[in-house]
C-alpha positions in Angstrom: -33.2 -96.8 -26.5 -35.7 -97.9 -29.1 -34.2 -95.4 -31.6 -30.8 -96.7 -30.8 -31.9 -100.3 -31.4 -33.5 -99.3 -34.6 -30.3 -97.7 -35.9 -28.3 -100.8 -34.9 -30.8 -103.0 -36.8 -30.7 -100.7 -39.8 -26.9 -100.8 -39.9 -26.9 -104.6 -39.5 -29.4 -104.9 -42.3 -27.3 -102.6 -44.5 -24.2 -104.7 -43.8 -26.1 -107.9 -44.5 -27.4 -106.5 -47.8 -23.9 -105.5 -48.9 -22.5 -108.9 -47.9 -25.3 -110.7 -49.8 -24.7 -108.6 -52.9 -21.0 -109.2 -52.8 -21.5 -112.9 -52.2 -24.0 -113.0 -55.1 -21.5 -111.5 -57.5 -18.6 -113.6 -56.2 -20.6 -116.7 -57.0 -20.3 -115.7 -60.7 -16.5 -115.3 -60.5 -15.9 -117.6 -63.5 -18.1 -115.4 -65.7 -16.3 -112.3 -64.5 -12.9 -113.9 -65.3 -14.1 -115.0 -68.7 -15.6 -111.5 -69.5 -12.4 -109.7 -68.3 -10.3 -112.0 -70.6 -12.7 -111.3 -73.5 -12.6 -107.6 -72.8 -8.8 -107.4 -72.8 -8.7 -109.5 -76.0 -11.1 -107.1 -77.7 -8.9 -104.2 -76.5 -5.9 -105.9 -78.0 -7.7 -106.4 -81.3 -8.8 -102.8 -81.3 -5.3 -101.6 -80.8 -4.1 -104.0 -83.5 -6.2 -102.3 -86.1 -5.6 -98.7 -85.0 -3.0 -96.4 -86.5 -0.9 -94.7 -83.8 -1.1 -91.0 -83.6 1.7 -88.7 -82.5 1.7 -85.1 -81.3 3.9 -82.3 -82.6 4.4 -79.1 -80.6 5.9 -75.7 -81.4 6.1 -72.5 -79.3 6.0 -68.9 -80.4 6.6 -65.7 -78.5 4.3 -62.8 -79.6 6.2 -59.5 -79.3 4.5 -56.7 -77.4 5.9 -53.4 -78.6 3.8 -51.4 -76.1 5.9 -52.8 -73.2 9.1 -52.1 -75.1 10.6 -55.4 -74.0 10.8 -57.1 -77.3 12.2 -54.4 -79.5 15.9 -54.5 -80.1 18.1 -51.4 -79.7 18.9 -51.5 -83.4 15.2 -51.3 -84.4 14.2 -48.6 -81.9 15.6 -45.9 -84.2 13.0 -46.6 -86.8 10.0 -46.1 -84.5 9.4 -42.6 -86.0 8.8 -44.3 -89.4 5.6 -45.8 -88.0 6.5 -49.4 -88.7 7.0 -50.7 -85.1 4.1 -49.1 -83.3 1.5 -51.7 -84.1 1.5 -54.1 -81.1 -0.2 -57.5 -81.4 -2.9 -58.9 -79.2 -2.2 -62.5 -78.3 -5.8 -63.5 -78.8 -5.8 -62.0 -82.3 -2.6 -63.8 -83.2 -4.2 -67.1 -82.1 -7.2 -66.5 -84.3 -4.9 -65.6 -87.2 -2.9 -68.8 -86.7 -6.2 -70.8 -86.8 -7.5 -68.9 -89.8 -8.5 -70.6 -93.1 -6.4 -68.3 -95.2 -3.1 -69.4 -93.6 -4.1 -73.1 -93.8 -4.9 -72.7 -97.4 -1.4 -71.5 -98.1 0.0 -74.5 -96.0 -2.1 -77.1 -97.9 -1.1 -75.6 -101.3 2.6 -75.3 -100.5 3.0 -78.8 -99.0 0.6 -80.4 -101.5 -1.5 -82.0 -98.7 -4.4 -82.8 -101.1 -2.5 -85.9 -102.3 -2.0 -88.8 -100.0 -0.1 -92.1 -100.6 -0.8 -95.4 -98.9 0.9 -98.7 -99.1 -0.8 -102.0 -98.2 0.3 -103.6 -94.9 -1.1 -105.9 -92.2 -3.7 -105.4 -91.1 -4.4 -101.9 -92.5 -3.1 -99.4 -95.1 -0.2 -97.2 -94.0 0.2 -93.7 -95.2 3.5 -92.6 -96.6 4.8 -89.1 -96.8 8.3 -88.2 -97.9 9.3 -91.9 -98.3 6.6 -92.6 -100.9 8.1 -94.4 -104.0 5.6 -92.6 -106.3 4.2 -89.1 -106.6 1.1 -87.9 -108.4 0.6 -84.6 -110.2 -2.4 -83.3 -112.0 -3.3 -80.6 -114.4 -6.8 -79.1 -114.3 -8.5 -75.7 -114.6 -8.4 -73.5 -111.5 -12.2 -73.9 -111.1 -11.9 -77.7 -110.8 -11.2 -79.2 -107.4 -9.6 -82.5 -108.4 -10.8 -85.5 -106.3 -9.8 -89.1 -106.9 -9.0 -92.5 -105.4 -6.9 -95.0 -107.4 -4.8 -98.1 -107.0 -1.5 -98.4 -108.8 0.2 -101.8 -109.3 3.8 -101.3 -110.3 4.8 -104.1 -112.7 8.4 -102.9 -113.2 10.5 -99.9 -113.0 8.9 -98.4 -116.1 5.3 -99.7 -116.2 2.3 -99.8 -113.9 -1.4 -100.6 -113.9 -4.0 -98.1 -112.8 -7.1 -99.4 -111.2 -10.2 -97.9 -109.6 -10.6 -97.4 -105.9 -11.8 -100.9 -105.2 -9.2 -102.5 -107.5 -11.8 -104.4 -109.5 -11.7 -102.4 -112.7 -8.5 -101.6 -114.6 -8.3 -98.1 -116.0 -5.3 -98.8 -118.1 -1.6 -99.8 -118.4 0.8 -96.8 -118.4 4.5 -95.9 -118.1 5.7 -93.8 -115.3 5.7 -90.1 -116.4 2.9 -90.6 -118.9 0.0 -88.1 -119.0 -3.2 -90.0 -118.2 -6.2 -88.2 -119.6 -9.2 -88.3 -117.3 -12.6 -86.7 -117.6 -11.8 -83.8 -115.4 -8.0 -83.6 -115.3 -4.7 -85.0 -116.6 -2.9 -87.2 -114.1 0.8 -87.8 -114.1 2.4 -90.5 -111.9 6.1 -90.5 -111.5 8.7 -92.5 -109.5 10.8 -91.0 -106.8 14.3 -91.9 -105.5 12.6 -94.2 -103.0 11.4 -96.5 -105.7 13.1 -99.9 -105.7 12.3 -103.6 -106.5 10.7 -104.2 -103.1 7.8 -102.0 -104.1 7.0 -103.9 -107.3 4.0 -106.3 -107.6 2.3 -104.5 -104.7 -0.7 -102.3 -104.6 -0.4 -98.7 -103.7 -3.2 -96.2 -103.1 -3.3 -92.6 -104.2 -6.0 -90.4 -102.8 -6.7 -86.8 -103.9 -9.1 -85.2 -101.4 -11.2 -82.1 -101.8 -9.2 -79.0 -101.0 -11.7 -77.6 -98.5 -12.0 -80.9 -96.8 -8.2 -81.1 -96.3 -8.2 -77.6 -94.9 -11.1 -78.3 -92.6 -9.4 -81.5 -91.3 -6.2 -79.8 -90.3 -8.0 -76.7 -89.0 -9.9 -79.1 -86.7 -6.8 -81.0 -85.7 -4.5 -78.0 -84.9 -4.6 -76.4 -81.5 -3.3 -73.0 -80.6 -3.3 -72.1 -76.9 -1.5 -69.6 -74.7 1.2 -71.3 -72.6 0.7 -68.9 -69.6 -2.3 -66.8 -68.7 -0.6 -63.4 -68.8 2.5 -64.2 -70.9 3.0 -63.7 -74.6 4.0 -67.3 -75.5 1.6 -69.6 -77.4 1.8 -73.3 -78.1 0.9 -74.9 -81.4 0.0 -78.5 -81.3 -1.0 -81.0 -84.1 -1.8 -84.7 -83.9 -1.2 -86.9 -86.9 -0.2 -90.5 -87.7 2.9 -89.2 -89.6 5.4 -87.3 -87.4 7.4 -85.7 -90.2 4.2 -84.5 -91.9 2.9 -82.9 -88.8 6.3 -81.2 -88.2 6.2 -79.8 -91.7 2.6 -78.5 -91.4 3.3 -76.7 -88.1 6.6 -75.2 -89.3 5.0 -74.1 -92.6 2.1 -72.5 -90.7 4.6 -70.5 -88.6 6.3 -69.5 -91.8 3.1 -68.3 -93.5 2.1 -66.4 -90.3 5.4 -64.5 -90.2 5.3 -63.7 -93.9 1.7 -62.4 -93.5 2.7 -60.3 -90.5 5.7 -58.8 -92.4 3.6 -57.9 -95.4 1.0 -56.3 -93.2 3.6 -54.2 -91.5 5.1 -53.0 -94.8 1.8 -51.5 -95.9 2.6 -48.2 -94.0 6.1 -48.0 -95.4 5.0 -48.7 -99.0 2.3 -46.0 -98.8 4.8 -43.5 -97.4 7.4 -44.4 -100.1 4.9 -43.9 -102.9 3.8 -40.6 -101.5 7.4 -39.3 -101.1 8.4 -40.4 -104.6 5.5 -38.5 -106.0 6.4 -35.3 -104.1 10.0 -35.5 -105.1 9.2 -35.5 -108.8 6.9 -32.5 -108.3 9.5 -30.6 -106.2 12.3 -31.4 -108.7 10.4 -29.8 -111.5 9.8 -26.6 -109.4 13.5 -26.5 -108.3 14.6 -26.8 -111.9 12.3 -23.9 -112.8 13.8 -21.7 -110.0 17.3 -22.5 -110.9 16.7 -21.7 -114.5 15.2 -18.4 -113.5 18.3 -17.6 -111.4 20.5 -18.4 -114.3 18.4 -16.2 -116.6 18.4 -13.3 -114.1 22.2 -13.3 -113.7 22.7 -13.6 -117.4 20.2 -10.9 -118.3 21.7 -8.4 -115.7 25.3 -9.5 -116.2 25.7 -10.4 -112.5 28.4 -12.8 -111.2 28.3 -12.2 -107.3 25.8 -9.7 -106.0 27.1 -8.0 -102.8 26.1 -4.6 -101.5 26.9 -2.4 -98.7 23.7 -3.5 -97.0 25.4 -6.7 -95.7 24.7 -5.7 -92.1 21.0 -5.2 -92.8 20.9 -8.5 -94.6 22.4 -10.3 -91.7 19.8 -8.8 -89.4 17.1 -10.2 -91.8 18.6 -13.7 -91.8 16.7 -14.7 -88.7 13.5 -13.5 -90.3 14.3 -15.2 -93.5 14.9 -18.5 -91.6 11.5 -18.3 -90.0 10.0 -17.5 -93.3 11.6 -20.5 -94.9 10.5 -22.9 -92.1 6.9 -21.5 -92.2 6.8 -21.8 -95.9 8.0 -25.3 -95.8 5.4 -26.3 -93.2 2.8 -24.5 -95.4 3.9 -26.5 -98.4 3.6 -29.7 -96.4 0.2 -28.8 -95.2 -0.9 -28.0 -98.8 0.4 -31.4 -99.9 -1.4 -33.2 -97.1 -4.7 -31.4 -97.8 -4.3 -32.2 -101.5 -3.5 -35.9 -100.6 -6.6 -36.1 -98.3 -8.8 -34.6 -100.9 -8.1 -37.3 -103.6 -10.8 -40.0 -103.7 -8.3 -42.7 -104.5 -6.6 -42.1 -101.1 -9.8 -42.3 -99.1 -9.0 -45.8 -97.7 -5.2 -45.6 -97.7 -2.8 -44.8 -94.9 -1.7 -41.2 -94.3 2.0 -40.7 -94.5 3.4 -40.0 -91.0 7.1 -39.8 -91.4 7.1 -36.3 -92.8 8.0 -33.8 -90.0 5.1 -31.7 -88.9 5.6 -29.2 -86.2 2.2 -29.8 -84.8 2.7 -32.9 -82.5 -1.0 -33.4 -81.8 -1.7 -33.6 -85.6 1.1 -36.2 -85.9 -0.4 -38.2 -83.1 -3.8 -38.2 -84.8 -2.3 -39.5 -88.0 -0.5 -42.4 -86.1 -3.8 -43.4 -84.4 -5.6 -43.2 -87.8 -3.0 -45.5 -89.4 -3.3 -48.0 -86.6 -7.1 -48.1 -87.0 -6.8 -48.6 -90.8 -4.3 -51.5 -90.4 -6.6 -53.1 -87.8 -9.6 -52.7 -90.2 -7.6 -54.3 -93.1 -6.6 -57.2 -90.9 -10.1 -57.9 -89.8 -11.4 -57.6 -93.4 -8.9 -60.3 -94.3 -10.0 -62.8 -91.7 -13.7 -62.0 -91.3 -16.7 -60.8 -93.2 -17.6 -57.2 -94.0 -20.6 -57.3 -91.7 -18.5 -57.8 -88.6 -19.7 -55.3 -86.0 -16.1 -54.6 -85.1 -15.4 -53.5 -88.7 -18.4 -51.2 -88.7 -17.2 -49.6 -85.5 -13.7 -49.1 -86.9 -15.1 -47.7 -90.2 -17.0 -45.0 -88.2 -13.9 -44.2 -86.1 -11.7 -44.0 -89.2 -14.1 -41.6 -91.1 -14.5 -39.4 -88.0 -10.7 -39.3 -87.4 -10.0 -38.6 -91.1 -12.4 -35.8 -91.1 -10.8 -34.5 -87.9 -7.3 -34.7 -89.5 -8.5 -32.9 -92.6 -10.0 -30.1 -90.6 -6.8 -29.9 -88.5 -4.7 -29.5 -91.6 -7.0 -26.8 -92.9 -6.7 -25.0 -89.6 -3.0 -25.6 -89.7 -2.9 -24.0 -93.1 -4.7 -20.9 -91.9 -2.4 -20.6 -88.9 0.7 -20.8 -91.2 -0.8 -18.2 -93.5 -1.2 -15.8 -90.6 2.3 -16.6 -89.4 3.6 -16.0 -92.9 1.9 -12.6 -93.1 3.5 -11.6 -89.8 6.9 -12.8 -91.0 6.5 -11.0 -94.3 5.4 -7.9 -92.5 8.5 -7.9 -90.4 10.6 -8.7 -93.5 9.1 -5.7 -95.3 10.1 -3.6 -92.4 13.7 -4.8 -92.9 13.4 -4.2 -96.7 12.2 -0.6 -96.1 15.5 0.0 -94.3 17.5 -1.2 -97.2 15.8 0.7 -99.9 19.1 2.1 -100.8 20.1 -1.4 -101.8 20.0 -1.8 -105.6 17.0 -3.1 -107.2 18.9 -6.2 -108.5 19.8 -7.3 -105.0 16.2 -7.2 -103.9 15.0 -9.2 -106.9 17.9 -11.7 -106.6 17.1 -12.1 -102.9 13.5 -13.1 -103.7 14.7 -15.6 -106.3 17.3 -17.0 -103.9 14.7 -17.4 -101.1 12.5 -19.5 -103.4 15.4 -21.6 -104.5 16.4 -22.2 -100.9 12.9 -23.4 -100.0 12.8 -25.8 -102.9 16.3 -27.2 -102.2 15.6 -27.8 -98.5 12.3 -29.5 -99.2 13.8 -31.7 -101.9 16.7 -32.8 -99.7 14.3 -33.5 -96.9 12.1 -35.8 -99.1 15.2 -37.6 -100.4 16.3 -38.3 -96.8 12.8 -39.6 -95.8 12.6 -41.9 -98.9 16.0 -43.4 -98.0 14.7 -44.0 -94.4 11.6 -45.7 -95.8 13.7 -48.0 -97.9 15.7 -48.9 -94.8 12.5 -49.6 -92.9 11.3 -51.9 -95.7 14.6 -53.8 -95.5 14.6 -54.3 -91.7 10.9 -55.2 -91.1 10.7 -58.3 -88.9 7.7 -60.4 -87.9 6.0 -59.8 -84.6 6.4 -63.5 -83.6 9.7 -65.1 -82.4 10.0 -68.9 -82.7 10.9 -70.3 -79.3 10.9 -73.9 -80.5 10.3 -75.2 -84.0 7.9 -78.2 -84.3 9.2 -81.3 -82.6 7.9 -84.7 -81.6 9.2 -86.8 -78.7 8.1 -90.0 -80.4 5.5 -90.9 -77.8 2.1 -92.3 -79.0 -0.7 -90.1 -77.8 -3.6 -92.0 -79.3 -4.8 -94.6 -78.9 -3.5 -94.8 -75.3 -2.7 -98.5 -74.7 -3.0 -98.3 -71.0 -6.3 -96.5 -71.1 -7.7 -98.9 -73.7 -6.6 -102.0 -71.8 -7.9 -100.5 -68.5 -11.2 -99.6 -70.1 -11.5 -103.0 -71.8 -10.8 -104.7 -68.4 -13.4 -102.6 -66.6 -16.0 -103.1 -69.3 -15.3 -106.8 -69.1 -16.0 -106.7 -65.4 -19.0 -104.4 -65.7 -20.6 -106.4 -68.4 -21.5 -109.4 -66.2 -22.6 -107.0 -63.5 -25.0 -105.4 -66.0 -26.2 -108.7 -67.3 -26.8 -110.1 -63.8 -28.5 -106.9 -62.8 -30.8 -107.0 -65.8 -31.6 -110.6 -65.2 -32.5 -109.8 -61.6 -34.4 -106.7 -62.7 -36.4 -108.8 -65.2 -36.6 -111.8 -62.9 -40.1 -112.4 -61.5 -39.5 -115.6 -59.6 -38.6 -116.2 -56.0 -34.9 -117.0 -55.7 -33.7 -116.5 -52.2 -35.1 -115.9 -48.7 -34.9 -112.1 -48.9 -37.5 -112.2 -51.7 -40.1 -113.2 -49.1 -38.9 -111.2 -46.1 -41.2 -108.3 -47.1 -44.2 -110.5 -46.6 -46.1 -110.4 -43.3 -45.8 -114.2 -43.0 -43.2 -115.9 -40.8 -40.6 -118.1 -42.6 -40.0 -121.3 -40.7 -37.0 -122.5 -42.7 -35.2 -123.3 -45.9 -34.7 -126.6 -47.7 -31.7 -126.7 -50.1 -31.8 -128.2 -53.5 -30.8 -131.8 -53.8 -29.3 -133.5 -56.8 -30.1 -137.0 -55.5 -32.3 -139.2 -57.6 -34.0 -140.8 -54.5 -37.1 -139.1 -53.0 -36.4 -139.7 -49.3 -33.2 -137.7 -48.6 -33.0 -138.2 -44.9 -31.9 -141.2 -42.8 -30.6 -141.8 -39.3 -27.0 -141.7 -40.4 -27.3 -139.0 -43.0 -25.5 -135.7 -42.2 -26.0 -133.9 -45.5 -27.1 -130.3 -45.7 -30.6 -131.2 -46.8 -31.0 -133.8 -44.0 -29.9 -131.2 -41.5 -32.4 -128.7 -43.0 -35.3 -131.1 -42.3 -34.1 -131.7 -38.8 -34.0 -128.0 -38.2 -37.5 -127.8 -39.7 -38.6 -130.5 -37.3 -37.2 -128.5 -34.4 -38.8 -125.2 -35.5 -42.2 -127.0 -35.8 -41.9 -128.0 -32.1 -41.8 -124.3 -31.2 -44.7 -123.6 -33.5 -46.9 -126.4 -32.3 -46.1 -126.0 -28.6 -46.6 -128.7 -26.0 -48.9 -131.6 -26.9 -52.2 -131.5 -24.8 -53.9 -134.8 -23.9 -53.6 -137.8 -26.2 -54.4 -136.0 -29.4 -51.7 -135.9 -32.0 -50.6 -132.7 -33.9 -51.8 -132.3 -37.5 -49.3 -130.6 -39.8 -50.7 -129.7 -43.2 -48.4 -129.1 -46.1 -49.6 -127.0 -49.1 -48.3 -124.6 -51.8 -49.5 -122.0 -54.3 -49.0 -124.1 -57.4 -47.9 -127.6 -58.3 -44.3 -128.5 -58.8 -43.2 -126.6 -55.7 -42.2 -129.8 -53.7 -44.9 -130.1 -51.1 -45.1 -133.9 -51.5 -41.4 -134.1 -51.2 -41.4 -131.9 -48.1 -44.3 -133.9 -46.6 -42.5 -137.2 -47.2 -39.1 -136.1 -45.7 -40.7 -134.1 -42.9 -42.7 -137.2 -41.8 -39.5 -139.3 -42.1 -37.5 -136.8 -40.0 -40.2 -136.8 -37.2 -40.4 -140.6 -37.2 -36.6 -140.9 -36.9 -36.9 -138.9 -33.6 -39.0 -141.8 -32.2 -42.5 -140.2 -32.6 -45.3 -142.2 -34.1 -46.2 -140.4 -37.4 -48.9 -140.9 -40.0 -48.3 -139.5 -43.6 -51.6 -138.8 -45.2 -52.1 -138.1 -48.9 -55.1 -135.7 -49.2 -54.2 -134.3 -52.6 -56.9 -136.3 -54.3 -56.4 -134.6 -57.7 -52.7 -135.5 -58.2 -51.5 -138.0 -55.6 -47.7 -138.5 -55.6 -46.6 -140.2 -52.4 -46.8 -143.8 -53.7 -45.2 -142.8 -56.9 -42.2 -141.3 -55.0 -41.9 -144.6 -53.1 -42.2 -146.6 -56.4 -45.4 -148.3 -55.1 -48.3 -149.0 -57.3 -51.6 -147.3 -56.6 -53.6 -148.7 -53.7 -57.0 -148.1 -52.0 -56.8 -145.2 -49.6 -58.6 -142.2 -48.1 -61.0 -141.6 -51.0 -62.2 -145.2 -50.7 -62.7 -144.8 -47.0 -64.4 -141.4 -47.1 -66.7 -142.5 -49.9 -67.7 -145.6 -47.8 -66.3 -148.1 -50.2 -64.0 -149.4 -47.5 -65.1 -149.5 -43.9 -61.9 -150.5 -42.1 -59.4 -147.6 -41.9 -56.6 -149.8 -40.6 -56.7 -152.0 -43.6 -55.8 -149.0 -45.8 -52.7 -147.8 -43.7 -49.3 -149.0 -44.9 -47.3 -149.9 -41.8 -43.6 -148.8 -41.5 -42.7 -149.3 -45.2 -39.2 -148.0 -45.0 -38.8 -146.2 -41.6 -39.8 -147.3 -38.2 -42.7 -145.4 -36.5 -43.9 -144.0 -39.9 -47.2 -145.2 -41.4 -48.6 -144.0 -44.7 -52.3 -143.5 -45.6 -52.4 -143.1 -49.4 -54.9 -141.0 -51.3 -56.6 -143.9 -53.0 -58.6 -143.8 -56.2 -58.9 -140.3 -57.8 -62.5 -139.2 -57.3 -64.6 -137.2 -59.7 -65.7 -134.8 -56.9 -62.8 -134.2 -54.5 -64.3 -131.1 -52.9 -67.6 -132.7 -52.1 -65.8 -135.7 -50.8 -63.7 -133.6 -48.4 -66.9 -132.0 -47.0 -68.2 -135.5 -45.8 -68.7 -136.2 -42.1 -66.4 -139.2 -42.4 -63.5 -136.7 -42.7 -64.3 -135.4 -39.2 -64.4 -139.0 -37.9 -61.2 -139.7 -39.7 -59.2 -137.0 -38.0 -60.7 -137.7 -34.6 -59.7 -141.3 -34.8 -56.2 -140.9 -36.2 -55.2 -138.1 -33.8 -55.8 -140.6 -30.9 -53.4 -143.1 -32.4 -50.5 -140.9 -33.7 -48.2 -138.3 -32.2 -48.0 -136.4 -35.5 -50.1 -136.4 -38.7 -48.4 -134.9 -41.8 -51.0 -134.2 -44.4 -50.0 -133.6 -48.1 -52.8 -131.4 -49.4 -53.7 -129.8 -52.7 -52.2 -126.4 -53.8 -54.4 -123.5 -52.4 -53.7 -121.3 -55.5 -55.4 -123.7 -57.8 -58.2 -125.5 -55.9 -60.2 -125.0 -52.7 -59.7 -128.5 -51.3 -57.1 -127.5 -48.7 -59.3 -124.6 -47.4 -62.0 -127.2 -46.6 -59.6 -129.0 -44.3 -58.1 -126.0 -42.4 -60.2 -126.7 -39.2 -58.3 -130.0 -38.7 -54.8 -128.5 -38.9 -52.7 -127.5 -35.9 -50.1 -125.9 -38.3 -49.7 -125.2 -42.0 -46.5 -125.4 -43.9 -46.8 -123.2 -47.0 -44.1 -124.4 -49.4 -42.6 -121.8 -51.8 -40.4 -123.3 -54.4 -37.3 -121.1 -55.3 -36.8 -120.5 -59.0 -40.3 -121.7 -59.8 -42.9 -119.5 -58.1 -43.4 -116.0 -59.4 -43.2 -113.2 -56.8 -46.6 -111.8 -57.7 -48.2 -115.1 -56.5 -46.8 -114.5 -53.0 -49.7 -112.3 -52.3 -51.9 -115.5 -52.1 -49.9 -116.8 -49.2 -49.9 -113.3 -47.5 -53.7 -112.9 -47.9 -54.3 -116.3 -46.5 -52.1 -115.5 -43.5 -53.6 -112.1 -42.8 -57.2 -113.4 -43.2 -56.2 -116.3 -40.9 -57.7 -118.9 -43.2 -54.8 -121.2 -42.6 -54.1 -121.6 -38.9 -50.6 -121.3 -37.5 -49.2 -120.8 -41.0 -45.5 -120.5 -41.9 -43.6 -120.3 -45.2 -41.1 -123.0 -46.0 -38.7 -122.0 -48.8 -37.8 -125.0 -50.9 -35.1 -125.6 -53.4 -32.8 -122.9 -52.3 -29.5 -122.6 -54.3 -30.7 -124.6 -57.3 -32.2 -124.0 -60.7 -35.8 -124.5 -61.9 -36.1 -128.2 -60.8 -34.7 -130.9 -58.6 -33.0 -134.0 -59.8 -36.2 -135.9 -59.0 -39.3 -135.0 -60.8 -42.6 -134.1 -59.1 -45.4 -131.7 -59.9 -48.9 -131.0 -60.8 -50.5 -131.1 -64.2 -53.9 -129.6 -63.6 -55.9 -128.8 -66.7 -59.5 -127.9 -67.0 -60.7 -131.2 -65.6 -59.7 -133.3 -62.6 -57.3 -135.7 -64.3 -53.6 -135.6 -63.2 -50.5 -136.0 -65.3 -47.8 -138.3 -64.4 -44.6 -136.9 -63.0 -41.7 -136.8 -65.5 -38.2 -137.7 -64.4 -35.7 -135.2 -65.5 -32.6 -136.3 -67.2 -29.2 -135.5 -65.7 -27.6 -132.4 -67.2 -24.4 -132.6 -69.2 -21.2 -131.1 -67.7 -21.5 -128.1 -70.2 -25.1 -127.3 -69.1 -24.1 -127.6 -65.5 -21.3 -125.0 -66.0 -23.5 -122.5 -67.8 -26.3 -123.1 -65.2 -23.8 -121.8 -62.6 
């Protein structure tokens, strides 16, 4: 049950804390409203001075030849030419599109180094195609021209050129004139957009560093895959000028496709050069053989050589066909070995569209060409020290060596095969020995001629196929959508800016209030003293009234009710009165200016209004205030009685000055030795006498945090009210009250929180002015605050 009660108390405490926190912030609602209005106004001003940014998007489809889904039926016939076997990896294509080399081409072609601005309110506006002027410059290739000028068109023909700040005039020129500068020659010309509306207005021309422009657009452009496993990619670019962004994206796609086509044509170009070289060599050999045939027939006077060995010749045709085919393969193998042996061909592609009967060898050549193309591509977009390039170089060298060895072995195999065919052919020849010698010689010549003719026709055919392949080469990327913009502003986002401004406007007062509370060291509200081990008997709200007595019989104000509640709570603290002795209520505080005299005066008045006989005693001998609060001049009092200067106590008591049943015993003359005076035996006699004549004695004592006077009187008190002034007392000084309570040096002690809900002072002035001596300062009356100060005080 106890745990359950503790949980309930904890929940109630949490809810109370939340309510207090919400109530605290709600009390500052005017500041929240003002801050929110200021925040939204600042957001509007920010948007007013920002250039809107638009987003341009384009989409590409990267073809994947490995899947065979993106190769048209018309191009599938050219796969044996080796131009459509290089499939693209989508990640590689993204890196290529974001490469510096492509952006260099875009910046050069679109002349993005030069920007044009017209003056507007409140900022300069960039112009692109609609600019009325264009600037061209002539400079050495090694000079990266950079400049910033203002031009002031005076008429259709003349203009004034100024420096970037417009303070210094460079010169007066005509449009189209060559302007000599220290590092280049500048030419400014008008466009078809120039008209009278642009005259007498400043325009700015900026030529930026080339690498800076490239870096800016490389950082702005984004290339991302549209789907995780698909082949489509999205190209996005944000820029203040829609048309400019569209041109940049479209030109980037164009440069990418041109680069891809040029890369694909490398294989076909190498093959074309190789075939053309072999055709020239074979043509010379064929001419030599044909000349030898002509010479043979002319020498032997032969027109058409036919013999009776036709049947034997027919039986040898099959052998001759095999011999021709093997000889042709042998020639091809010889050419390839010779090609591989040349140093200048070491890093080139190996022709792969010549027919080799060894399919494994053809496959190795295709793989080798793929690796060479990949290496060349990586060298183009990265450094030579790339680990991937080193790995490819090793693979390429090993595979080239393997291909060379394969061709050598292929040569040897063909030589063996030729020997076997020749052996069988010799057997046929032995059977036709009866054939005339001329027929045999002519047959050898004719065989050589046939081999040369077939090889020559074959190479001519392959060269034509290579030309066709060069003509039909297409890029590996298909444009799904060219660059487009829907016209929507993507930055700055007005809704986000306004929302952020509004939230910042709301959070700023919260932060300020929190910081003030964090740095606040003074007691403000009741919860600041709840952690003390001292009971709190009540709270007295702040009063703006000028009068010092704020309670009367017909007064129902909050402060009057607070004193009535304090009176009731004191009845519970003091308990039932025993005998004829009155109850002594001592009022003290930690420091001066905490309102103990004010509390003593109004508490005594409240008890007297209940019909009890009350005596208000001023025992703060160092800074008496009771008579000053009542606008009464100083009179003899307690100090005069205790010191023995006056023997009759009743003559010093002021009877019912302003309230019935309330008498006042003033402090009297300020003594030089208050502490010694309070230790006198006459003080004991004093309290014994007055307790017999009054129901309640309210004693205004000195602050315990400054002097020890009050501690000398603690034995006469039935209860102590320890006044803590809100907005005045620092929290660290609460330890004084706590230590006095725990050490039981002030009997029946309770804390009274005074001035709740106000600022640092009441409308009336009271307080101590203790210095190093015993003299007191007069209370200063505070001036009423102006309406502006009262607003900001809230």
